[in-house]
C-alpha positions in Angstrom: -3.8 19.9 4.7 -4.1 17.6 1.7 -2.8 20.2 -0.7 -4.2 21.9 -3.9 -5.6 19.4 -6.4 -4.0 19.5 -9.9 -6.5 17.3 -11.6 -9.1 20.1 -11.8 -11.2 22.1 -9.5 -14.2 20.0 -10.4 -13.3 16.7 -12.0 -16.5 16.7 -14.2 -19.7 18.5 -14.2 -21.3 15.1 -15.1 -20.8 14.1 -11.4 -23.7 16.3 -10.4 -26.1 14.3 -12.4 -24.5 11.0 -11.2 -25.1 12.3 -7.5 -28.7 12.9 -8.4 -29.0 9.5 -9.9 -27.4 8.1 -6.9 -30.1 9.6 -4.6 -32.8 8.3 -6.9 -31.2 4.8 -6.9 -30.8 4.8 -3.2 -34.5 5.6 -2.8 -35.3 2.8 -5.2 -33.2 0.4 -3.3 -35.2 0.5 -0.1 -35.9 -3.2 -0.6 -32.1 -3.8 -0.3 -30.7 -1.7 2.6 -27.1 -2.9 1.8 -27.4 -1.7 -1.9 -29.0 1.6 -0.6 -26.1 2.0 1.8 -23.5 1.4 -0.9 -25.1 3.9 -3.2 -25.2 6.5 -0.5 -21.4 5.9 0.1 -20.9 6.4 -3.7 -23.0 9.5 -3.8 -21.2 11.0 -0.8 -17.7 10.3 -2.2 -18.7 11.7 -5.5 -20.0 14.8 -3.9 -16.9 15.3 -2.0 -14.8 14.8 -5.1 -16.5 17.9 -6.7 -15.1 20.0 -3.9 -11.8 18.3 -3.3 -10.8 15.3 -5.4 -8.0 14.2 -3.2 -10.0 14.3 0.0 -12.5 11.9 -1.6 -9.8 9.4 -2.0 -8.6 9.9 1.6 -12.2 9.1 2.7 -12.3 6.1 0.3 -9.1 4.6 1.8 -10.5 5.0 5.4 -14.0 3.6 4.5 -13.0 0.6 2.3 -11.8 -1.8 5.0 -15.3 -1.3 6.9 -17.4 -2.4 4.1 -17.7 -6.0 5.5 -19.0 -4.6 8.8 -21.3 -2.3 6.9 -22.8 -5.3 5.1 -23.6 -6.8 8.4 -25.2 -3.7 9.8 -27.2 -3.3 6.5 -28.2 -6.9 6.3 -26.8 -7.7 2.9 -23.6 -8.0 0.8 -23.8 -5.0 -1.6 -22.3 -2.1 0.4 -18.9 -2.5 -1.4 -20.7 -1.9 -4.7 -20.7 1.8 -3.9 -16.9 1.8 -3.5 -16.5 -0.1 -6.7 -18.6 2.4 -8.6 -16.5 5.2 -7.2 -13.2 3.5 -8.3 -14.6 2.8 -11.8 -15.9 6.4 -12.1 -12.6 8.0 -11.0 -10.4 5.8 -13.0 -12.5 6.4 -16.0 -12.4 10.2 -15.6 -8.6 10.1 -15.0 -7.9 8.0 -18.1 -10.5 9.4 -20.4 -11.1 12.9 -19.2 -9.9 16.0 -21.1 -6.9 16.3 -18.8 -5.6 12.8 -19.5 -1.8 12.5 -19.9 -0.1 11.3 -23.0 2.0 8.1 -22.9 5.7 8.9 -23.4 8.9 7.0 -24.0 9.3 4.7 -20.9 9.2 1.2 -22.4 8.8 -0.6 -19.1 5.6 1.5 -18.3 4.3 1.0 -21.8 4.7 -2.8 -21.5 3.1 -2.8 -18.1 0.2 -0.7 -19.4 -0.4 -3.1 -22.3 0.0 -6.2 -20.1 -2.5 -5.0 -17.4 -5.1 -4.0 -20.0 -4.8 -7.4 -21.6 -5.3 -8.9 -18.1 -8.5 -6.9 -17.6 -9.8 -7.8 -21.1 -9.1 -11.5 -20.7 -10.8 -11.3 -17.2 -13.9 -9.6 -18.8 -14.1 -12.1 -21.6 -13.6 -14.9 -19.2 -17.0 -14.0 -17.7 -18.6 -15.4 -20.8 -16.6 -18.6 -20.9 -19.1 -21.4 -21.5 -17.2 -23.7 -19.1 -17.4 -21.0 -16.4 -19.6 -19.8 -13.7 -23.1 -18.2 -14.1 -23.0 -14.5 -14.9 -23.3 -13.2 -11.4 -20.7 -15.6 -10.0 -18.4 -14.8 -12.9 -18.9 -11.0 -12.2 -18.1 -11.5 -8.4 -14.9 -13.4 -9.5 -14.0 -10.4 -11.8 -14.7 -8.0 -9.0 -12.5 -9.9 -6.5 -9.3 -10.2 -8.5 -9.5 -8.1 -11.7 -11.3 -4.9 -10.8 -8.8 -3.9 -8.1 -6.1 -3.7 -10.8 -7.7 -0.3 -11.7 -6.2 1.0 -8.5 -2.8 1.0 -10.2 -4.0 3.4 -13.0 -5.9 5.4 -10.4 -2.8 5.7 -8.1 -0.5 6.7 -10.9 -2.8 9.4 -12.2 -3.8 10.9 -8.8 -0.1 11.3 -7.9 0.8 12.5 -11.3 -1.8 15.4 -11.0 -1.1 16.1 -7.3 2.4 15.0 -6.2 1.7 15.6 -2.5 -0.8 12.8 -2.7 2.0 10.1 -2.6 2.7 11.1 1.1 -1.0 11.6 1.9 -1.8 8.1 0.6 0.8 6.4 2.7 -0.2 8.2 5.8 -3.9 7.5 5.3 -3.2 3.8 4.8 -1.2 3.6 8.0 -4.0 5.3 9.9 -6.6 3.0 8.2 -4.5 -0.1 9.1 -4.1 1.0 12.7 -7.9 1.4 13.1 -8.5 -2.0 11.7 -5.7 -3.5 13.8 -7.3 -2.1 17.0 -10.7 -3.6 16.0 -9.0 -7.0 15.1 -7.2 -7.2 18.4 -10.4 -6.5 20.4 -12.2 -9.1 18.3 -9.5 -11.9 18.8 -9.4 -11.2 22.5 -13.0 -10.9 23.2 -15.4 -11.8 20.2 -18.7 -9.9 20.1 -21.9 -11.0 18.4 -21.3 -8.4 15.7 -17.9 -10.3 14.8 -19.7 -13.6 14.6 -22.3 -12.0 12.3 -19.4 -11.1 10.0 -18.6 -14.8 9.7 -22.2 -15.6 9.0 -22.4 -12.9 6.3 -19.3 -14.2 4.6 -21.3 -17.3 3.6 -18.4 -19.7 4.4 -18.1 -22.1 7.3 -16.1 -21.1 10.5 -13.0 -23.1 9.8 -11.1 -20.5 7.9 -11.6 -18.0 10.8 -10.1 -20.4 13.4 -6.4 -21.0 14.1 -5.7 -24.4 12.4 -6.3 -27.2 14.8 -7.9 -25.1 17.5 -11.2 -23.4 18.3 -9.6 -20.0 18.7 -10.6 -17.2 16.3 -8.0 -15.4 14.2 -8.1 -11.7 14.2 -10.3 -10.7 11.1 -12.9 -8.0 12.1 -14.0 -5.8 10.4 -12.8 -7.5 7.3 -14.7 -10.5 5.8 -12.0 -13.0 6.4 -8.5 -13.5 8.1 -6.6 -13.3 4.7 -8.2 -9.9 4.0 -7.0 -8.7 7.4 -3.6 -10.1 7.1 -3.0 -8.4 3.7 -4.0 -5.1 5.1 -1.5 -5.6 8.0 1.2 -6.4 5.3 0.5 -3.1 3.6 0.6 -1.2 6.9 3.8 -2.8 8.2 5.7 -2.5 4.9 4.8 1.2 4.7 6.1 1.7 8.3 9.3 -0.3 7.5 10.0 1.8 4.4 9.5 5.2 6.3 11.5 3.9 9.3 14.5 3.1 6.9 14.4 6.8 6.0 13.6 8.5 9.3 12.6 7.1 12.8 9.6 9.0 14.2 7.6 8.4 17.4 4.4 7.9 15.4 6.1 5.0 13.6 7.2 3.5 17.0 3.7 3.8 18.3 2.0 2.2 15.3 4.5 -0.6 14.8 3.5 -2.6 18.0 -0.2 -2.3 17.2 0.2 -3.7 13.7 2.5 -6.4 14.9 0.2 -7.6 17.7 -2.7 -7.6 15.3 -0.6 -9.5 12.7 0.3 -12.2 15.4 -3.3 -12.6 16.4 -4.3 -12.9 12.7 -2.4 -16.2 12.6 -2.3 -16.7 8.9 1.0 -18.1 7.9 1.0 -17.1 4.3 0.6 -13.4 5.4 3.4 -13.9 8.0 5.6 -15.3 5.2 4.7 -12.5 2.8 5.5 -9.8 5.4 8.8 -11.6 6.1 9.7 -11.8 2.5 8.7 -8.2 1.8 10.7 -6.9 4.8 13.8 -8.7 3.7 13.3 -7.3 0.1 12.9 -3.8 1.5 16.1 -4.2 3.5 18.2 -5.4 0.6 16.9 -2.8 -1.9 17.4 -0.1 0.7 21.0 -1.1 1.3 23.1 2.1 1.2 26.9 1.4 1.0 27.6 5.1 1.4 25.6 5.3 4.6 26.1 1.7 5.7 26.3 2.5 9.4 22.9 4.3 9.4 21.4 1.5 7.3 22.7 -1.1 9.8 21.4 0.7 12.9 17.9 1.4 11.4 17.5 -2.2 10.1 18.8 -3.6 13.5 16.3 -1.3 15.3 13.4 -2.5 13.3 14.5 -6.2 13.6 14.9 -5.9 17.4 11.7 -4.1 17.9 9.7 -6.5 15.8 11.3 -9.4 17.6 10.7 -8.1 21.1 7.1 -7.4 20.3 6.4 -10.8 18.8 8.2 -12.5 21.6 6.2 -10.7 24.2 3.0 -11.5 22.5 3.6 -15.1 21.8 4.8 -15.9 25.2 1.5 -15.1 26.9 -0.2 -18.3 28.0 -3.5 -17.2 26.3 -1.8 -17.3 23.0 -0.2 -20.7 23.3 -2.2 -22.2 20.4 -0.9 -19.4 18.1 2.6 -20.0 19.3 2.4 -23.6 18.4 0.9 -22.7 15.2 3.7 -20.3 14.4 6.4 -23.0 15.0 4.9 -25.1 12.1 6.5 -22.5 9.7 9.8 -24.1 10.4 8.7 -27.4 8.9 5.5 -26.8 6.7 5.3 -30.5 5.8 4.0 -31.1 9.4 1.0 -28.9 8.7 -2.2 -30.6 7.4 -3.3 -27.6 5.5 0.0 -27.5 3.5 -0.3 -31.3 2.8 -3.8 -30.9 1.6 -2.9 -28.0 -0.7 0.0 -29.9 -2.3 -2.3 -32.9 -2.8 -4.9 -30.6 -4.4 -2.4 -29.1 -6.8 -1.3 -32.6 -7.8 -4.6 -34.4 -8.1 -7.0 -31.7 -8.9 -5.6 -28.4 -10.2 -2.8 -29.6 -12.5 -5.0 -32.1 -14.4 -7.6 -29.5 -14.7 -5.0 -27.0 -16.3 -3.8 -29.6 -18.7 -7.3 -30.4 -19.8 -7.9 -26.8 -20.9 -4.4 -25.1 -21.1 -5.1 -22.1 -23.4 -8.1 -20.2 -22.1 -9.0 -21.9 -18.9 -12.4 -22.4 -17.4 -13.5 -18.7 -16.9 -13.3 -15.8 -14.5 -14.0 -16.8 -10.9 -13.6 -20.5 -11.3 -10.6 -20.6 -8.9 -12.0 -18.1 -6.3 -12.4 -19.7 -2.9 -16.0 -20.1 -1.9 -17.2 -19.3 -5.4 -15.6 -21.6 -8.1 -15.2 -25.3 -8.0 -11.4 -25.1 -7.9 -9.5 -24.1 -4.8 -6.0 -23.4 -6.1 -4.3 -21.8 -3.1 -1.8 -20.4 -5.5 -1.9 -17.2 -7.6 -0.2 -18.6 -10.7 -2.4 -21.7 -10.7 -5.4 -19.5 -10.3 -4.5 -17.5 -13.4 -4.0 -20.8 -15.3 -7.3 -22.2 -14.2 -9.3 -19.0 -14.9 -7.6 -17.9 -18.2 -5.1 -20.4 -19.2 -1.8 -19.6 -20.7 -3.2 -16.5 -22.2 -4.1 -14.8 -18.9 -1.0 -16.2 -17.3 1.4 -14.7 -20.0 -0.3 -11.3 -19.9 -0.1 -11.1 -16.1 3.6 -12.3 -16.1 4.5 -9.7 -18.7 2.9 -6.9 -16.7 4.4 -8.0 -13.4 7.9 -8.2 -14.9 7.6 -4.9 -16.5 6.4 -3.3 -13.3 9.4 -4.9 -11.4 11.8 -3.6 -14.1 10.3 -0.1 -13.7 10.5 -0.1 -10.0 14.1 -1.4 -10.0 15.0 1.6 -12.3 13.4 3.9 -9.7 14.8 2.1 -6.6 16.6 5.2 -5.3 13.3 6.4 -4.1 11.6 5.0 -1.0 8.3 4.8 -2.7 9.8 2.4 -5.4 11.5 0.3 -2.8 8.2 0.0 -0.9 6.6 -1.0 -4.2 9.2 -3.7 -4.8 8.7 -5.1 -1.2 5.0 -5.3 -1.7 5.2 -6.8 -5.1 7.7 -9.6 -3.9 5.9 -10.0 -0.5 2.4 -10.4 -2.0 3.5 -12.8 -4.8 5.5 -14.9 -2.2 2.4 -15.2 0.0 0.4 -15.8 -3.2 2.2 -19.0 -3.8 0.3 -20.5 -0.9 -3.1 -18.7 -0.9 -5.5 -16.5 -2.8 -4.1 -13.3 -1.3 -4.9 -11.1 -4.3 -8.5 -11.9 -4.1 -8.6 -10.2 -0.6 -10.4 -6.8 -0.9 -9.5 -4.1 0.0 -5.9 -5.0 0.6 -5.4 -6.0 -3.0 -6.7 -2.7 -4.2 -4.3 -0.9 -1.8 -1.4 -2.9 -3.2 -2.2 -1.9 -6.8 -2.7 1.7 -5.7 0.7 1.9 -4.0 2.4 0.3 -7.1 0.7 2.9 -9.3 2.0 5.7 -7.0 5.5 4.3 -7.0 5.6 4.0 -10.8 5.0 7.8 -11.0 8.5 8.4 -9.8 11.2 9.6 -12.2 14.3 7.2 -12.5 16.9 9.8 -12.7 15.8 11.9 -9.7 17.9 11.2 -6.5 16.1 9.6 -3.5 13.8 12.0 -1.6 11.7 11.7 1.4 8.2 10.2 1.4 7.1 13.4 3.2 6.1 16.1 0.7 8.0 14.6 -2.2 7.4 16.1 -5.6 7.7 12.7 -7.2 5.1 13.2 -9.9 6.3 16.6 -11.3 8.5 15.0 -13.9 7.2 11.6 -14.2 7.0 9.6 -17.3 3.9 8.5 -19.1 0.4 7.9 -17.6 -0.4 4.2 -17.4 -3.5 4.6 -19.5 -5.0 5.5 -22.8 
């Protein structure tokens, strides 16, 4: 039972006309089956939201990781457009509807709100940068990095209006990650023609899909790339770790090996690094000196369980290439990919940034496979696309979010948010991880839900918490 929605029984009567328009649009899109598929998804989610708003978001979270596979089945690349339209519609209704919530006196949230809106505005104006990509390319760049930020506003407002949704979102994401993990394990061990079609549909060469220096495929299906898959596993694992710090359950112990095996087969070192940094952050911010023994036992249990699972997986002869690949983490300077990235920063990216330091080259210019610059670094990407202006706005927003989460660190949800924030940005120093949909959207959604917590309330469980009942301001206008 998802619980009674508090946003409204019917979010907006205008959704009825939008559903009708979707049907018309789907009919007109026969020439593009992928577009028609996406519009049908949008119409279905919009229709469900008329009956139960929270259920539409549960379905959204389950469906989103399968958009890449749906693109292959539909023979195009526009299925995710339906999910984007639903995100924009719901976020707009939440922020601009009659039931919107007034901003109150939490300074860190107000600063985060201002910083994120500046990031979005700069991203939009960057589409028109004369040094940038053509319109469609720039819009694709905006969709990859900037649009998912709306997930933070959506997550905050959804949980604000229905406090039980914080637990529902976490449970749904773990289920979604487990489904994807099972698909990825099957693909890594026995690739099917459908998996190869995903590579072809991604419009990139096969190299990013292979374990470096081998012909072995990383786990990626049904996502459009290994980094997308790895970010989703990071979300699922950190949610499990956060819940296990509070209470060990059999469902956690069943899901953990599945996600760990999928992460090992994914063989993307930056995601491994991000998960490790996030897990360490979670353990540190969860340190309870009053119940130190319980903290030590649960932390040790998670560590031992994770280590045993990974050792068993990586000792299999069939995974010897991944084992050798993993050992390169000890000394990254022995990795050719790391050497090439550092050389690219020195001889390509930094000179380009210095040539146009203030407003950069435009939205999408540093997106892999789209723009001419391959930054492999989140901060350098910001400087390339929006210069110091975008970098400063993003830095202000992230610092304010961090401060707000630290003030709420007695809550498990806030500790999870801190682990995600630190882990994602640690991985982002070596790759374009926040371009990876839908994992990037899930990260922002979880951050928004965590910011809904009240700093002065003692820690509560993630199960059925009333975290939104006395929360501060909405992150919107």
